[in-house]
N, C-alpha and C positions, 0 to 999 in steps of 0.2 A: 530942732523940725522932728524928729523922732517923738519926743513928748506931745506935740500937737497931732501928728498922724492918726492915732486912734480914734481922738475927738473927731478929726475931720471924716474918718469912715463911718463913724457912728451918725454924723449928721445928714453926712450922703445917704445912709441906708433908711434914716426916717424921711429924708425928702422924697427917696423913691415911693416908700410905703404911702405917704400922704398921695403921691400922685397917682398911684395906682387905685386908691380907694376912691379918689375924685373922679377918676376916668370911669371906675366900675360903677358911680352912682350915677354919672352922667348918662352912660350908654344904657344901663338897666332902666333908668327912668324913661327913657324915649322908646327903647326898642324891648323891653321884657328882658327876662331871663335866657333868651335863647342866643345871646350874645357870646361869642367864644372866648376862652381864656386868651388867646393870641390877639385878638382884636382890642381887647383890654389892653393888653400890653404894648401893641401899636399905637393906641389912642395917649397911653401914659407915658409912650417915648421911652421904653425900657425893652431888654429883651425877656423872651420867655423865661428863661433861666433865672433871671431877677425876680420876675413875677411869682415863679413857682416856690422860689427861696423865701417870699415872705408869706405866700398863702399857698400850701401845698395841693389844695382842693379847690375847687369852685365852691364847694359847700363852704368852706371857710372864709372865701371872699364874701360871698353873699351874705352871712351872719354879721360879718363885720361891718359890710358896707351899709346894712339897714339896721345897726344898732340904735341910731337916733330915731328912726321912724318906730321902733319896737317900745321904745321908752315913752315917744309920744302917744303911741297906741293906748297904754297902760293908763297914762295919764288922762287920756280923755274919758277913759271906763271910770277911772276913779273920780274925776270931776263929776261924771253922770250920777254915780252913785252918792254923792255927797250932796247934790242938790236935794232941798227939802222937799221939792216939787218932782216926784217921781216921772211924771210925764214930762215936765219940761226938761228933766234931766235925761230921759230916753231921746226926745227928739234933738237934744244938743248932742248928743252921742252920734246919732243919724247924721246928719248935717256935717260935722267936724270929721267922721269916719270917710265919707264920701269925700270930702275934700283932699283929705290926706291922701287916699288911694289915687284920686284923680291927678294929683300932683307926681306920682311915681308910678307907672304901670309896673316894674318889676317888682315894686313891693308889694303890690298886690298879687302878682304871681307866687312869691314867695310865702306870702301870708296865708293865700288859699290852699297851698299844698303844703305849707310847713317845709317847704323844699326839702326833697328826700334825704330822711334821717339827720337833719339839722336840729339837734336836741335843742338849742338856746331858741330857735324860732318856734318850735312844737310847744315849749314851755309858756312862753309868752301869749302866742296864740291862745293856749288853753286859758291862762289867766284872764285874758280881754274876753273871751267867750263867756266864762264862767261870772265875769262881773256884768256884762250886759244881760245875761239869763236871769240874775238877781234883779237888776234894774227892770227889765220887762214882766217879772213877776209882780213888783211893786206897782207899775203902771197900770197892769190888769186888775189890780185891787181897787185903783182909783176909779175905775172904769172908762178910761181914755184909751187904753190900747185895746184893740180887739181881741176878743177871748180865743179866737182861732189861729192868731199869731204864733209861728213856731220859730225857733231859731234859725232853721233851715232857709226861711224867708231873708235872712241875712246874707246868706252864700248868695241867693237869687240876686239881691240887690247889688252886693260887690260883683257878681258876674256881669251884670248890666252895666253897671257904672265902668267897669274895665272896658267895656266894648266901646264907650264914646269915643267918636272919631272927629279931631276939630284941626284948624288948619295952624293952631298955636296953642302952647301951653296954657296961657292965660284963657284962650277960648273954651279950653277943655274944662278948667277949673269952674268958669261961669256955667257951663252946660251941666256940670255936674251938681252945681248948687241948685238949680232948675229941678234936675231929677229928684234931689233930696227932698224937693218940697213937695214934689208929686207923691213919693214914696211914704213922707211922714203921712199926708193925708189918706194914703191907702191903708196905713197901719192904725188910723185912728177909728174907733167903735163909731164915733159919729162924726163924719168929716165936715170940717168946716172949711168954706170957700176963702182962705185968705189970699191975697195978692202973691202971685209967683213971682221970683228974682227974673231981672231981664233974661231974655233969650237971646244968645249971642249969635252970631253967624258962623255957621257951621261949614260952608261950602263956598 
């Protein structure tokens, strides 16, 4: 019995950690970062002491909860840069970024603010922004991206995308796809009137 006890405690601790992260991701995705640590603990079915033992600060919890999204963000930017057609790479980044953020409101909040003093988030955001900046420069050189495009336009885009209200996560993603299509046309130097994705029911 004594030989198995440490293993059991480690398994319980790992289980608690995973439940805390799953709860944090679920709550942040639907409610943003205003969710309290106590609410996360209650949702995970653990006591506040257990939560703080695993994640001493909300900053630590946010950073860990969004690790996967940060990696995805970097991968999207890298994929865009690797595309031999800069405009196609740029539009792909816009569409995929809008959808990624539409699926998780908390991630948008964290990405936009780099969540106070969260070094990992700030570094990943800087990498992604720099990659998109280079891609935008290439797209301008092809003549497809309008010359007055600025990186701050991406911030406006994410702010507007964050504000989409829909009755379900699926409808929010569908609305985000249509919004991204509008944005891509707005960024184009000579907009083409391509068919837009379907408009979901928003009310």
